[in-house]
N, C-alpha and C positions, 0 to 999 in steps of 0.2 A: 504494500500500500504506500502510495506517495504521500509525503508529508506536505502540509500546507505551511505557508509563511506564518500564519497565526499560531499554529501549533509549535513551530520553531521558536517564535518569540516567547510563548508561554513556557516552553521547556527551558530555554536559556535563562529566563527570569527565575524560575524555581531552582535551577541548578546554582545560579549565582547566590540566591538567598540561602540555600542550604550550605554552600561552601563558606560563605561569609559568616554564617552563624557558628559553624563548627570552628572556624579559625578564631573568632572572637571569644567563644565560650571556653575553648580549651587552650589553644596555643596563645591566645591573647592574655588569658589569666597567667599563664606561665611566664610570658615575656614581662608583663607588668610586675609580677611578683619578683622576678629576678632583678628588674630595674630598681624596685623599692629596696630590696635587700642590698644591692650595690650602693645605693645612695646612703642607706642607713649605716652600712659598714664604713664608708668613707667618713661620715659624720662622727661615728663613735671613735674611730682611729684618731681623728683630729682632736677630739675631746680628750682622749687618753694622753696624747702628746702634750696638750695644754696642762692637764692636771699634773703630769710628771714634772713639768718645768716649774709649776707653781708650788707644789707641796713636797716632792720627794727627792729633789735634786741634792739635798745635803744630808741625806739619810744613809749612813753606812750599812745598816742592816735593818730589815723590817722588824726583826726580833728585839731590837734595841729601843723600840718606842717606849716612852714612859706612859703611865696611865693617862696623864693629861693630854699628851700628844695623840694617843690612840683614841681617846674620847672625842677630841676635837676633830680628828679625821673621820671618825664614824658619823659625827653629827653633820659634817660637810657632805659626805657621800650620801647620807640619808636624804639631805636636801636636794642633791642632784638627782637622786632616784625619783623623788616626787615630781621634779620638773621634766625629766627626760623619759620617765617610765622604763628605766633600765636599772639593773642590779649591779652594784659595784663590789668587787672583792679586792682586798690587798693581800697578796700571797708572798710568802718568803721564798727563798731560793730552793727550799726542799719541797715546795708544793703545798705547804701548810697554809691554811686560810687564817690570817691574823685579824683582818677586819672585814665584816660583812655589813653592807649598807642596810640590810633588813634585820630588824631586831626579832621579829617573829619568825620562827623556824630557821634561826640563824645557823650557818654552816661553819662558824668560827671553831677552830680546833681540828676540823676535818682536813683531809689532804686530797687535792685534786688528782694526784697520781693513783689514789685508791678508786676514784670515780672513773677515771680513764687514763691509763698510763701514758698515752701520747698526747694528751690534751695540751700540756704546756709547751710541747715542741712546735706548735703552730702559732702563727700570728693571727689567724682567723679560723674559727671552728663553727661549722653549721651541723647541728644534730642534737642528740639528747645525751645526757650523762646519767650514770647509774645512781640516781638519788631521787627519793620521793619528794624532796623539798625544792626541786628544780623543775621548771617547765619541761614538758615532754620533748619539745623541739625548740631550739633557741639559736640565736646568732651571738657568738662570743668573740670579743676582741681581746687578745692576749698581748699586752704591751710590756716588754721587759723594762725593769727599773735598774739602771746601772750608774755607777759613778767611778771615774778613773779606771775604766775598763773592768770594774768589779761588779759582778752580778749580785744585786741586793734582793731582787724579788720580781714580782709581776703585778701589774694592775690589770684585772680582768673585768671587762664590762660585758654584761649579758642581758640580751633583750629577747623576749619570746617572739617566735616567728608567726605565732597565731594571729597577732595583731596586724603584722605586715600582710599576711595572706588575706585577712579580712578586708584590709584597705584595698588590696589588689582586686578582690571580688567586687567591692563597691565601685571602684573605677570601671571595672568591666561592665557593671550594670549601666553606668553612664554611657559606656560605649554601645551597649545594647539599645539604649534609647536613640543614640545617633544612628545606629544601624536601621532601626525601624523607620526613622524619619527619612533616611537616605533611600531606603527601598520603596517607601511611599512615593518619593519624588521620582525614583526610577520607574515605578509602575506607571505614573502619569506620563513620563517621558516616552516609554515604550508604547503606551496607548496613542500618544500624539504621533509617534513614528508610524504606527500601524495605520492611523487615519491618513497620514501623508503618503504612505507607500502602498499598502495592501489594498485599501479601499479604492483608490484610483485604478489600480490594476484590475480589480474586479469589474469596475465600470467599463474599462477598456475591453476586457474580455467579453462582456455582454454585448458591447457594440460590434466587436469583431464577429461574434456569433451571428448577429443580425446581418452583417455584411455577407457572411458565408451562406446565408439563406437567400441572398439576392436583394435584401432590403437596404439598398444603397442610400436611401433618403434619411436613414438614421443619423443623427448628428452626435458628435462626441462632445460631451460636456467639458467645460474648461477645467483643466487639471492644475493643481497648485504648484508643482515643481517644474522647473525649466526643462529637465530631461524628459519628464513625462509629457510635457507639452510638445516637445520635439517628436517623441514617440507617437503621440496621437496624430500629429501632422503627417508623419510617415505612413501611419496606418490609413489615414484619410486619403492620402495620395495613392496608396496601394489599392484601396477600394475604388478610387476613381479610375485607376488603370484597369482594374478588374471589370468595372462597369463598361469602360470604353472597349476592352477586349471582348466582352460579351456582346456589346452593340456591333463591334466590328465583325464578330463571328456571324451574327445574324445577317448583317449586310452582305458579308462574304458569301454566305450560302444563297441568299436571295439573288445577288448579282450573278454568281456563277451559274445558278439554276436558270436565270433569265437568259444569260449569254449562250448557254449550251442549248436551251430549249428552242430558241428561235432557229438556228441553223439545222438542228436535228429535225424539227418539225418540217422545215422546207425539204430537207433530204428525203425524209420518209414520204412526204406528200408527193414529190416528183417521182420517186422510185415506184411508189404505189400506182401513180397515174400511168407510168410507162408500162408496168407489168399488166395492168388490167386493160390496156389499150386506149385509155382516155386520151393520151398523147400519141398521135400517129407517128409512125417511124420516120416520116420525112422531116419532122421538127424536133425529134428526140435529142439531136446533137445540141441544140440550144439549151435544153434543160439539163443535159448532162454537164455542160459547162457551168451552169448555175450550181449543180451539185458539187462539182470540183471546187468552185470558189468557196462554197460553204464548208467543205472539208478542210480547205486551206485555212479558213477562218478558225475552225475548231483546233487545227494543228497549232496555229499561231497563239491562240488563247492558252492551250495546254503548255506550250513552251514558255510563255510568259509566267504562268502560274508556277511551273517548275523552277524558273529562274528566280522569282521572288522567294520561293521556299528555300532555295539554296542560299540566297543572300541572308535570310533570317537565321538559318542554322549555322552557316560557316562564315558569314560576312563576305564582302566582295574582295577577292584576291586580285590585286593590281599588278600588272607586268609593265613597269615603267620603261619608257624609251624616249628618245628624242626624234621628233618627226615634224614634217611640214603640215601645219593645220590647214593651210589654204588648199593643199593637194587633197586632203581628206574631204574637205568641203566640196571641191570640184567633183570628186568621185561620187559622193552622196547625191549631189544635185543631178548628175547625169543619170542616176538610176531612177529618177522620178520624171524623166523626159516624156514617157508615154502618158502618164497620168496628167501631167501638166498640159500636154497637147490636147487630150480629151476635154479638159475643162477650160482650154484657152487661157492658161495661166503661164506667165513668164517668170523665170527666176533670174535675178540680177545679183551677181557677185561683186562686192565692193571691197577691193583689197588695195591698201596703200603700197604694199610691196608684193612682188610675185611670190615670195616665199616668206613664211613666218614660222619659226620653230618653237615648239613647246616641249615640256617634260611631262608626260602623262602616259596612260595606257591607251595605245592607239585603237585597239579593237573596241574598248568600252566607250571612248570619246566618239568614234565613228557611229556606234549605236545611239549615242545621245543625239548627234546631228541628224541621223536617219529619223529618229522619233520626232524631233522638232520640225523637220521638213514635212514629214508625213502629216503631222498635226496641222501645219500651215496649209498644205494642199487640201486637206479635208474641209477646212472651214473658210477657205478663200472663196470670194465671189468669182463667177465667170468673168473673163476678160479683165482680170486684175493681175497684180504682180506680187512676187515675194522677193524681199531683199535679204541677203546674207552678207554681213559685214564683219570684218576683223579690225580691231584697233589695239594699239599698244599704249598702256599707261603704267609707267615706271617698270616694275618687274612682273606685271600681269598683262595677259592678252585677253581681250574680251571678244566673244563671239556673239553676234546678235542676229536673230532670225525674226523678220517682221513680215506680217501679212496684212491684207486689207479685207479681212473677212467679217464675220458676224460679231467678233469680239466676245468678251467675257464680262458678265455683270460684276460690279465692284464687290458685292457681298460674296460672290463665289470665288474670287481670286485666292483667298487663304486656303481653300479646300481643293484646288486643282491638283495638288500633289498627293491627295489621299487616294488610296487604292479603290478602283471601281467608281470613282466620283465622275459624274457627268452633269454639266449644267443643263438647265431646262431648255435653253436655246440650242444646245448642241445635240440633243437627243434626236431631233428630226434630221440633222445633217449626217451624224455618225451612225451608220448602220452596221459597220463592221468592227468598230473599235471595242476594246475590252475594258477600257478605263484603267489600264495598268501601265501604259506607255510613259506618262509623265511621272508616275510613282517610281518606275525603274530609273528614269532619267535623274530624278532627285537623289536616289540612292547612290548612283554612280558618281555624281558631282560631289556629294557629301563624303564619299569614300576618298576622293581626291583632296578633301579638305578645302574645297573651293566653294564658290558662291553662285547660285542661280536665282534669277528674279524674273517676274512676269509683270508687265504693265499692259493695260487694255482699256479701250474706249468702246463701249457697246455700240455696235453698228459700224465701227470704223476700223477695227483690226486689233491685233495683239502683237506685242514685242516680247520675245524670250531672249534673255542675255545671261551668259555664264562666263566665268573666268577660268583661266588656266595659268600655270606657271611659265613664264617666258624663259626660254633657253637663249640667252643673249649671245653665247659663243657660236650659235648656229646661224647668226645673221650675216 
């Protein structure tokens, strides 16, 4: 089962909460406790050093205290215990406790070596001693008292760890409060992120689903983040492309069906009429020629469809060479001599120089010129002329094919490069065209990364002009 983003957010949130709780409740207590113990140890060691300098620096031996000195020390240590909540011991060099700051359950006269033989060998001791009068676990500072390199005894300061650990737990409780506040903030943050990320994705997903059902009129609501807005724009453009592709597919089927149906109907009708004797043998040749023209028309249409399909799948592969564009135009114009004679149309070639060399694919450019001249011949009025001109502008050569025919309506000019497109005024004139010639022409010029343009005045004619790269060394 695939996870949703919402379930991932919830899982991550719960995992973070659990991990943070465990860290604070267990490891946090340990860290805080160790920190408090370290601070307390440093403070007690500093206090022991201060007491040593103030009271014990001139004492040769702890056992040499007189009663007055001992009583005075006991009183001072008892006062310090009240203030610092620590117990003070004055120990001689043998480990015997001479002064205990606590009068009740006093350990005076006992020996620390009996409680723990290694106790006095440390400067710090954490643990418990074998005595019912001492806390079970304590922090002890063992400060040696010496004078002139003679060991006189020890000052031992002992504080229970129970208090420190209680303070650590109290601090951890405060951390727990911060933890709860933090995760409430995190909860609202994740909820906000969910609303900013997941909810728009869900809306976008529903819109895409509508698009997949063909409901292209569905609008995408404004999304809060720039990236999502870009994504919604891309989805909308993709849907528009899908709609256009669907419309194109419908138009394609309709146009191909129409263009195939007409010649097939003629072929079937004439063949049927010949077979059943409706057309007598003496005039059958005329209709057989019509059938031949219709089959040529179907062949041309099929070849153009295959060519367009090849361009879509593989692109146009160009074979560049340097050639004389004027020569190509002359050859193309001569191939239309018969058609022009039938319609009483003259073709005028306007060249500033006899030869003009370009860098392009000769066969493809020849096809472009053939298509444009064929288009001009179809839509030219009888007793009119077609002009084909070449001009040089900087590093470009422009080829212009002009006719004086029916022209193209202004609103139709942007669509003449579309496949199967025919203007209303051309439908009566063009009985054999497939509507693919100009589309193929545009594909070829675009593949050369050149420019083609059409201008027209309805009823006065049309000019087609395209550019090619000038090969200056060939002039």
